[in-house]
C-alpha positions as CSV (number, residue, x, y, z in Angstrom):
1,M,19.9,15.9,2.8
2,A,20.6,12.9,0.5
3,G,17.6,10.9,1.7
4,E,15.1,13.7,1.3
5,A,12.9,14.0,-1.8
6,E,13.9,16.7,-4.1
7,T,11.3,19.3,-5.0
8,A,10.6,20.2,-8.6
9,K,12.4,23.3,-9.6
10,V,10.2,24.6,-12.3
11,D,9.8,28.2,-13.3
12,P,6.4,28.7,-14.8
13,M,7.6,31.6,-16.8
14,Y,10.7,29.9,-18.3
15,Q,8.6,28.4,-21.0
16,F,8.0,31.8,-22.5
17,T,11.7,32.7,-22.8
18,V,12.8,33.6,-26.3
19,E,16.2,32.1,-27.0
20,P,18.5,32.3,-30.0
21,L,19.1,28.9,-31.7
22,L,21.8,29.6,-34.2
23,G,24.1,32.0,-32.4
24,E,23.5,35.4,-30.8
25,T,25.6,37.6,-33.2
26,W,23.2,38.1,-36.0
27,N,23.3,41.9,-36.1
28,I,22.2,44.2,-38.8
29,A,22.5,48.0,-38.3
30,G,22.7,47.4,-34.6
31,Y,19.6,45.2,-34.4
32,N,19.8,41.6,-33.3
33,I,18.0,39.3,-35.8
34,A,19.1,36.0,-34.4
35,F,16.9,33.0,-35.3
36,T,15.0,32.2,-32.1
37,N,12.7,29.4,-30.8
38,S,9.8,31.7,-31.4
39,A,10.8,32.2,-35.1
40,L,11.3,28.4,-35.4
41,W,7.7,27.7,-34.2
42,M,6.3,30.4,-36.4
43,L,8.0,28.7,-39.3
44,I,6.8,25.2,-38.2
45,T,3.2,26.6,-37.9
46,A,3.4,28.1,-41.4
47,V,4.8,24.8,-42.8
48,V,2.1,22.7,-41.1
49,L,-0.6,25.1,-42.3
50,F,0.8,25.0,-45.8
51,I,0.8,21.1,-45.8
52,F,-2.8,21.1,-44.4
53,M,-4.0,23.4,-47.2
54,I,-2.2,21.6,-50.0
55,G,-3.5,18.3,-48.8
56,G,-7.1,19.7,-48.8
57,M,-7.1,21.4,-52.2
58,K,-7.2,18.3,-54.4
59,R,-10.6,19.3,-55.9
60,E,-11.9,15.7,-55.9
61,L,-15.4,15.1,-57.1
62,V,-16.1,13.1,-54.0
63,P,-14.1,15.0,-51.3
64,G,-12.2,13.0,-48.7
65,R,-12.1,14.0,-45.0
66,W,-9.0,16.2,-45.5
67,Q,-10.6,18.2,-48.3
68,M,-13.9,18.4,-46.3
69,M,-12.0,19.9,-43.4
70,V,-10.4,22.6,-45.5
71,E,-13.7,23.4,-47.2
72,T,-15.5,23.5,-43.9
73,F,-13.0,26.0,-42.5
74,T,-13.1,28.1,-45.7
75,G,-16.9,28.1,-45.7
76,F,-17.0,29.0,-42.0
77,I,-14.9,32.1,-42.6
78,E,-16.9,33.1,-45.7
79,D,-20.1,32.8,-43.8
80,M,-18.7,34.9,-40.9
81,L,-17.5,37.7,-43.3
82,D,-20.9,37.6,-45.2
83,A,-22.7,38.0,-41.9
84,N,-20.5,40.8,-40.6
85,I,-19.5,42.8,-43.7
86,G,-21.8,41.6,-46.5
87,E,-20.9,41.0,-50.1
88,A,-17.8,43.3,-49.8
89,G,-16.4,40.9,-47.3
90,R,-15.6,38.2,-49.9
91,K,-12.3,39.9,-50.8
92,Y,-11.1,39.6,-47.2
93,V,-11.6,35.9,-47.1
94,P,-7.9,35.1,-47.8
95,Y,-6.6,37.4,-45.1
96,I,-9.1,36.5,-42.4
97,F,-8.8,32.8,-43.2
98,S,-5.0,32.9,-43.0
99,L,-5.2,34.9,-39.8
100,F,-7.7,32.4,-38.2
101,M,-5.8,29.3,-39.3
102,F,-2.4,30.6,-38.4
103,I,-3.5,31.5,-34.8
104,L,-5.4,28.2,-34.5
105,F,-2.5,26.1,-35.5
106,A,-0.1,28.1,-33.4
107,N,-2.3,27.6,-30.3
108,L,-2.8,23.9,-30.9
109,L,0.8,23.1,-31.7
110,G,1.8,24.8,-28.4
111,L,-0.4,22.3,-26.6
112,M,1.1,19.2,-28.2
113,P,2.8,16.9,-25.7
114,L,6.0,16.9,-27.8
115,G,8.1,17.0,-24.7
116,L,7.6,13.2,-24.5
117,V,9.9,12.9,-27.5
118,G,12.4,15.6,-26.4
119,L,10.9,18.5,-28.5
120,H,9.5,21.3,-26.4
121,P,6.8,23.4,-28.2
122,F,6.8,27.1,-28.0
123,T,3.5,29.0,-28.0
124,F,4.5,32.2,-29.6
125,T,0.9,33.5,-29.3
126,S,1.6,33.9,-25.6
127,H,3.9,36.8,-26.5
128,F,2.3,40.3,-26.9
129,T,5.0,41.2,-29.4
130,I,3.5,38.5,-31.8
131,T,-0.2,39.0,-31.1
132,G,0.3,42.8,-31.2
133,V,1.8,42.6,-34.6
134,L,-1.1,40.5,-35.9
135,A,-3.5,43.1,-34.4
136,I,-1.6,46.0,-36.0
137,M,-1.9,44.2,-39.4
138,S,-5.7,44.2,-39.0
139,F,-5.7,47.7,-37.8
140,L,-3.6,48.9,-40.8
141,I,-6.1,47.2,-43.2
142,V,-8.9,49.1,-41.5
143,L,-7.1,52.4,-41.9
144,V,-6.1,51.8,-45.5
145,V,-9.5,50.6,-46.6
146,G,-11.3,53.3,-44.6
147,F,-9.4,56.3,-46.1
148,W,-9.1,54.7,-49.5
149,K,-12.8,54.2,-49.8
150,H,-14.2,57.1,-47.8
151,G,-11.4,59.7,-47.7
152,L,-11.8,62.2,-44.8
153,H,-15.4,61.1,-44.4
154,F,-13.9,58.1,-42.6
155,F,-13.7,60.3,-39.5
156,S,-17.5,60.2,-39.3
157,L,-16.9,56.8,-37.8
158,F,-16.2,58.6,-34.5
159,V,-19.5,60.5,-34.5
160,P,-22.4,58.0,-34.1
161,A,-25.5,58.7,-36.2
162,G,-28.0,60.9,-34.4
163,T,-25.5,62.4,-32.0
164,P,-26.7,65.9,-30.9
165,L,-24.3,68.6,-32.0
166,P,-23.4,69.7,-28.4
167,M,-22.4,66.1,-27.6
168,V,-20.1,65.8,-30.6
169,L,-17.1,67.4,-28.8
170,V,-17.5,64.8,-26.0
171,I,-18.4,61.7,-28.0
172,A,-15.9,62.1,-30.8
173,P,-12.7,62.1,-28.6
174,I,-14.0,59.1,-26.7
175,E,-14.8,57.2,-29.9
176,F,-11.4,58.1,-31.3
177,I,-9.5,56.9,-28.2
178,S,-11.5,53.7,-28.2
179,F,-10.6,53.2,-31.9
180,L,-6.9,53.6,-31.2
181,F,-7.1,51.1,-28.4
182,R,-8.5,48.4,-30.7
183,P,-5.2,46.8,-31.7
184,F,-4.0,46.8,-28.1
185,S,-7.1,45.1,-26.8
186,L,-7.2,42.7,-29.7
187,G,-3.6,41.6,-29.2
188,L,-3.8,41.6,-25.4
189,R,-6.8,39.3,-25.3
190,L,-5.1,36.5,-27.2
191,F,-1.8,37.0,-25.4
192,V,-3.4,36.8,-21.9
193,A,-5.6,33.8,-22.6
194,M,-2.7,31.7,-24.0
195,M,-0.2,32.7,-21.3
196,A,-2.6,32.1,-18.4
197,G,-3.4,28.6,-19.5
198,H,0.2,27.6,-20.0
199,V,1.2,29.0,-16.6
200,L,-1.5,27.1,-14.9
201,L,-0.5,23.9,-16.5
202,E,3.1,24.4,-15.5
203,V,2.2,25.1,-11.9
204,L,0.0,22.0,-11.8
205,S,2.9,20.0,-13.2
206,T,5.0,21.0,-10.2
207,F,2.3,19.8,-7.8
208,V,2.4,16.4,-9.6
209,I,6.2,16.1,-9.4
210,D,6.6,17.4,-5.9
211,G,3.7,15.3,-4.7
212,W,5.2,12.0,-5.9
213,N,8.7,13.1,-4.8
214,A,7.4,13.6,-1.3
215,G,6.1,10.0,-1.2
216,A,3.2,7.8,-2.2
217,G,0.9,9.4,0.3
218,F,1.4,12.9,-1.0
219,G,1.4,11.5,-4.5
220,L,-2.1,10.1,-4.0
221,L,-3.3,13.2,-2.1
222,V,-1.8,15.9,-4.3
223,G,-0.2,14.4,-7.4
224,V,-3.2,12.4,-8.7
225,P,-5.8,15.2,-8.3
226,S,-3.4,17.7,-9.9
227,F,-2.8,15.3,-12.8
228,V,-6.5,14.8,-13.3
229,L,-7.0,18.6,-13.2
230,M,-4.1,19.0,-15.7
231,V,-5.9,16.7,-18.2
232,A,-9.2,18.6,-17.8
233,I,-7.4,21.9,-18.3
234,C,-5.6,20.6,-21.4
235,A,-9.0,19.7,-22.8
236,L,-10.3,23.2,-21.9
237,E,-7.2,24.8,-23.4
238,I,-7.9,23.1,-26.8
239,L,-11.3,24.7,-26.7
240,V,-9.7,28.1,-25.7
241,A,-7.2,27.7,-28.6
242,G,-10.1,27.5,-31.1
243,I,-12.2,30.2,-29.4
244,Q,-9.3,32.7,-29.2
245,A,-8.5,32.2,-32.9
246,Y,-12.2,32.7,-33.7
247,V,-12.5,35.8,-31.6
248,F,-9.4,37.4,-33.2
249,A,-10.8,36.7,-36.7
250,L,-14.3,37.9,-35.7
251,L,-13.1,41.1,-34.2
252,S,-10.8,41.8,-37.2
253,S,-13.8,41.3,-39.5
254,L,-16.0,43.6,-37.4
255,Y,-13.3,46.3,-37.5
256,I,-13.0,45.9,-41.3
257,N,-16.7,46.3,-41.5
258,D,-16.3,49.7,-39.9
259,A,-13.9,50.7,-42.7
260,E,-16.2,49.3,-45.4
261,N,-19.5,50.5,-44.2
262,L,-18.8,53.1,-41.6
263,H,-21.0,51.4,-39.0
């Protein structure tokens, strides 16, 4: 009916839809390589991260706030690698730092209220295809370093020190399967955390819209509490964005430690 308030027709999962931006016919050898919104936001994240790093690498005698931020993040990653890997961890600083900052910036950019100016951010870390590839990159480094440094002795990683000989046939397969599941669990953790938060925010936004569309009474009863909860969850999501980037980098460094030191 014309006089009835319209409900908000919002699909919480639509925000994760990957859509081509410059046409759908970019095919090479039967594979679609169209430039998508996901690729666009990966590019934007890389550019913003590059600008952030360039602005903070001025090497001023008295560092400004920007330079201090970059040096703080760099020192944070160096300390984490020193604690988890030791002196050998220094050579992994560029990779772990890039991994941490890329995920952090991707998570934060996806939370920006850019919809107010007509630009809808896309959180590509809410897709397992992206987080899975990042996890596989870390896993491949572990394999390459492990076999390059230890050869076939790398397989001793699956037999904990002090394991009784009769238990080796039981423990080794379990440890091997656990090792193979590492990239899956690493990528899944980030993907689930980012997707869950964005879905919850989208659902709450429908409560706000539907509440006010139903009238002032419902707006005050449903819309206002939902909006306050949205603000609180947004603040929590900012914290989650940083924690998930840190956990991904931390676990990657722990896995690399296994390859370096066979622990």
